[in-house]
LUMZA-71669 format. One record per residue: residue in three letters; x, y, z of N, C-alpha, C in turn. Coordinates in steps of 0.001 Angstrom, whole numbers, plus 500000, padded with zeros to 6 digits. Layout:
BEGIN
alaXYZXYZXYZ ...
END
This chain:
BEGIN
met852202721180242351853190720247241842853713720762240517 gln854843720222240129855399720546238824855544719275238016 gly855347719410236721855464718266235834855610718708234404 gln855394717762233519855540718023232098854408717314231360 val853832717995230365852760717391229586853349716225228801 leu852806715060229033853245713858228322852443713682227044 asp851155714024227113850285713884225951849057714747226158 tyr848508715243225046847245715967225093846526715722223775 ser845249715365223857844430715100222681843349716167222560 ile843356716868221439842324717869221200840968717190221016 gln840966716010220403839722715301220132838977714932221416 thr839708714410222403839070714011223654839117715109224707 asn839910716169224438840083717274225376840617716788226722 glu841558715830226662842186715279227860843680715142227637 gly844405715147228732845843714998228638846409714274229833 ile847724714028229772848437713356230855849671714183231186 ile849908714349232481851089715044232967851941714028233711 thr853248714087233505854162713237234251855023714127235143 thr855377713599236313856224714350237230857610713737237250 lys858528714413237889859915713979237940860059712592238577 asp859162712274239527859239710973240204858500709868239446 gly857996710176238238857365709155237402855865709017237566 gln855261709769238456853809709718238632853130710360237424 arg851959709831237081851188710389235969849818710830236466 tyr849382711963235949848097712526236339847326712929235087 arg846068712491235014845202712887233905844649714281234194 phe844371715026233114843686716305233278842730716525232116 glu841654717237232411840666717597231400841008718974230860 gly840596719228229638840877720508228998840367721701229776 lys839269721525230506838721722650231277839649723065232420 glu840597722192232788841548722518233857842768723276233334 trp842914723342232001844034724061231393843736725555231465 lys844611726333232100844344727736232405845135728721231541 glu845577728290230374846349729154229482845596729356228172 ala845997730354227399845340730653226124845768729696225012 thr846988729150225110847477728241224084847109726804224436 val847130725946223434846823724529223627848038723848224259 pro847838722976225255848985722268225828849630721361224790 ser850941721223224863851635720352223917852663719509224654 arg853021718414224041853970717459224610855278718161224975 gly855751717894226195857012718452226655856897719784227368 met855705720346227434855500721637228071855594721483229590 asp856392722317230244856506722318231699855272722978232296 val854697722354233330853458722858233921853511722827235447 asp852679723666236051852391723662237488850932723258237626 phe850619722444238643849238721983238804849021721517240234 asp847762721336240566847360720740241834846733719391241527 val846584718565242577845966717245242404844722717195243278 asn843602716718242706842365716621243477842267715255244171 glu841129715021244823840937713780245589840892712535244698 asn840664712704243388840641711575242456841988711358241771 ser843024712008242276844374711944241700844417712436240260 cys843618713454239975843634714101238662844237715496238813 ala844932715940237775845519717277237794844426718314237608 val844462719362238417843517720466238312844295721775238359 gly843714722820237809844379724129237818845737724060237148 val845775723580235918847040723357235213847471724642234508 tyr848655725119234855849235726324234269850581725984233654 arg850938726718232640852282726600232078853261727100233139 ala854341726346233378855296726704234421856071727947234036 leu856321728795235020857165729958234806858602729482234684 lys859351730071233750860739729665233531861620730286234592 ser862461729456235180863434729916236159864667729040236039 ser865827729651235868867045728874235656867405728030236867 ser867047728464238086867391727697239274866350726645239622 asn865171726718238990864097725809239336863618725031238112 ser864513724717237216864156724023235989863872722559236265 leu862865722005235604862502720606235816863485719661235150 ser863899719974233966864886719204233228864573717716233183 phe863571717351232421863206715953232221864035715302231124 gly864951715976230562865750715449229455866141716596228566 ala865314716904227591865609718008226690864882719249227171 ser865537720391227021864869721631227396863875722009226322 ser862987722940226660861943723303225706862512723970224464 ser863686724613224570864225725289223407865057724373222531 ser865442723227223025866255722340222198865621720967222052 gly864324720857222371863629719591222249863383719249220799 pro862629718179220564862394717761219202861677718819218367 lys860885719680219016860180720726218301860960722029218292 gly862042722113219061862777723358219210863493723773217941 lys863507725068217683864224725651216556865159726720217089 asn866240726936216381867248727904216788866901729272216212 lys866770730278217085866388731604216615867495732261215796 ile868751731925216052869868732477215282869800731977213838 ile869566730674213677869449730108212321868258730738211600 ala867121730855212286865940731473211670866233732914211273 gly866929733642212131867275735035211829868210735163210641 leu869218734294210572870154734335209443869474733937208131 leu868595732935208202867844732552207005866949733702206543 ala866331734396207492865478735537207138866311736658206526 leu867518736866207037868373737934206543868869737655205123 phe869348736429204880869978736135203595869042735520202551 leu868032734759202972867121734095202035865659734419202327 gly865445735476203094864104735812203545863119736117202443 gly863576736713201361862675737023200254862017735790199669 tyr862659734648199839862109733390199334861362732606200410 gly861279733147201629860513732518202697861186731323203336 ile862478731143203116863176729971203649863089729924205171 his863157731079205832863063731111207290861695730621207767 lys860655730895207006859316730429207375859213728910207235 phe859795728372206155859802726915205983860592726249207109 tyr861713726855207514862521726314208618861690726215209895 leu860841727196210134860016727214211340858742726383211195 gly858528725798210024857337724988209797856110725817209460 leu856314727063209064855223727972208726855031727957207210 thr854483726875206711854424726619205278853599727655204517 val852467728051205061851598728993204346852324730312204096 ser852883730911205137853569732189204939854842731997204118 gly855498730845204233856662730559203397856300730531201929 leu855167729911201613854715729862200223854325731248199713 val853731732073200564853380733440200161854648734206199788 tyr855680734153200641856951734810200342857521734284199020 leu857586732966198898858211732335197732857477732682196437 phe856173732466196406855428732696195172855379734182194797 cys855200735053195764855198736486195455856540736894194858 asn857608736450195476858933736809194977859153736264193573 leu858861734994193341859092734396192027858191735009190952 ile856943735253191280856019735837190301856473737237189899 phe856820738062190882857207739436190548858583739513189897 ile859488738617190242860771738571189527860518738188188069 gly859674737192187855859335736781186494858700737903185697 leu857738738591186312857090739712185624858075740842185328 ala858952741142186267859932742215186069860898741873184943 val861322740628184869862259740212183824861568740168182462 met860359739600182419859665739449181136859204740793180560 thr858739741684181400858188742947180899859196744086180937 glu860304743882181626861324744915181824860721746171182464 glu859698745964183263859015747056183956859584747173185373 pro860241748273185701860844748421187033859831748438188179 leu858578748761187870857551748809188914857351747448189579 phe857620746355188856857444745026189426858512744681190478 phe859555745495190574860564745255191609860111745794192968 leu859105746664192967858601747225194224858075746146195176 pro857216745207194724856768744153195641857922743276196153 ile858931743058195322860096742282195757860818743026196877 phe860945744338196739861561745164197765860748745108199062 ile859435745163198953858562745113200136858693743760200842 ile858727742692200086858904741356200668860240741271201394 ser861262741871200815862583741878201459862567742668202758 ile861807743750202789861659744531204030860962743681205096 phe859920742934204700859248742038205650860226741024206219 ala861073740468205375862067739487205827863064740144206785 leu863430741384206514864335742100207410863672742345208768 ile862397742672208756861647742845210014861615741520210776 asp861350740407210064861392739081210693862751738828211341 thr863828739196210641865189739006211172865345739711212511 val864973740972212550865117741767213776864262741181214899 ile863040740814214581862139740260215607862695738950216156 tyr863119738049215280863643736753215726864851736928216631 leu865777737789216226867033737917216960866900738713218251 thr865847739499218395865694740283219619864775739636220650 arg864063738607220284863200737898221244864052737001222137 ser863549736753223337864226735783224205864020734388223611 asp864863733445223984864739732082223473863371731491223809 glu862898731730225033861619731181225451860467731783224643 asp860499733104224457859451733752223665859476733272222222 phe860678733155221648860801732687220267860192731298220121 gln860533730379221043859993729019220977858480729014221116 arg857986729790222078856543729814222331855781730407221150 ile856239731544220649855491732267219621855598731620218242 tyr856819731279217825857012730838216439857082729330216263 val857420728596217318857520727144217182856265726466217724 glu855847726831218928854681726181219530853364726762219012 glu853235728090219048851982728727218618851907728921217110 lys853052728806216443853142728915214972852561730229214443 lys852998731337215036852550732653214575853142732886213177 gln852287733132212185852711733236210789853373734588210458 trp852844735674210963853319736999210566853689737822211778 phe854780738545211656855312739435212698854821739015214035 
END
């Protein structure tokens, strides 16, 4: 069967899947067959056992002709972020980590921001050109982020940077 994760609780290690016809099926965490944690709105494939519980739950393979379309797509849902916007932010404001904040990656955003501000301050106060080297390196990292964001498929971008929250490259 195909459906969509309606809810999943890490605390209880249980979730609920809803299907297009409105049926709901409970599943236990041990039935989840992927490396990532299930999240609300995720399209899934599963079987149903004799107790009407979902078993063998896998993330659904994306296919344009076989899309479930329960309302919002995974790339434009409430958690969805635009890879073009993230790429442009990384290109123009990447040294300050703005692209990381846009993606909800606060820790890496703060690393970019504080490193940049600290080394700019040191370079200005001491007039030492060596302090511009870390700023240049941070800018190179932001440029790498730009290329990675813009060359990934929409599905990969959503999965890696929005759902899994990968902090670095």
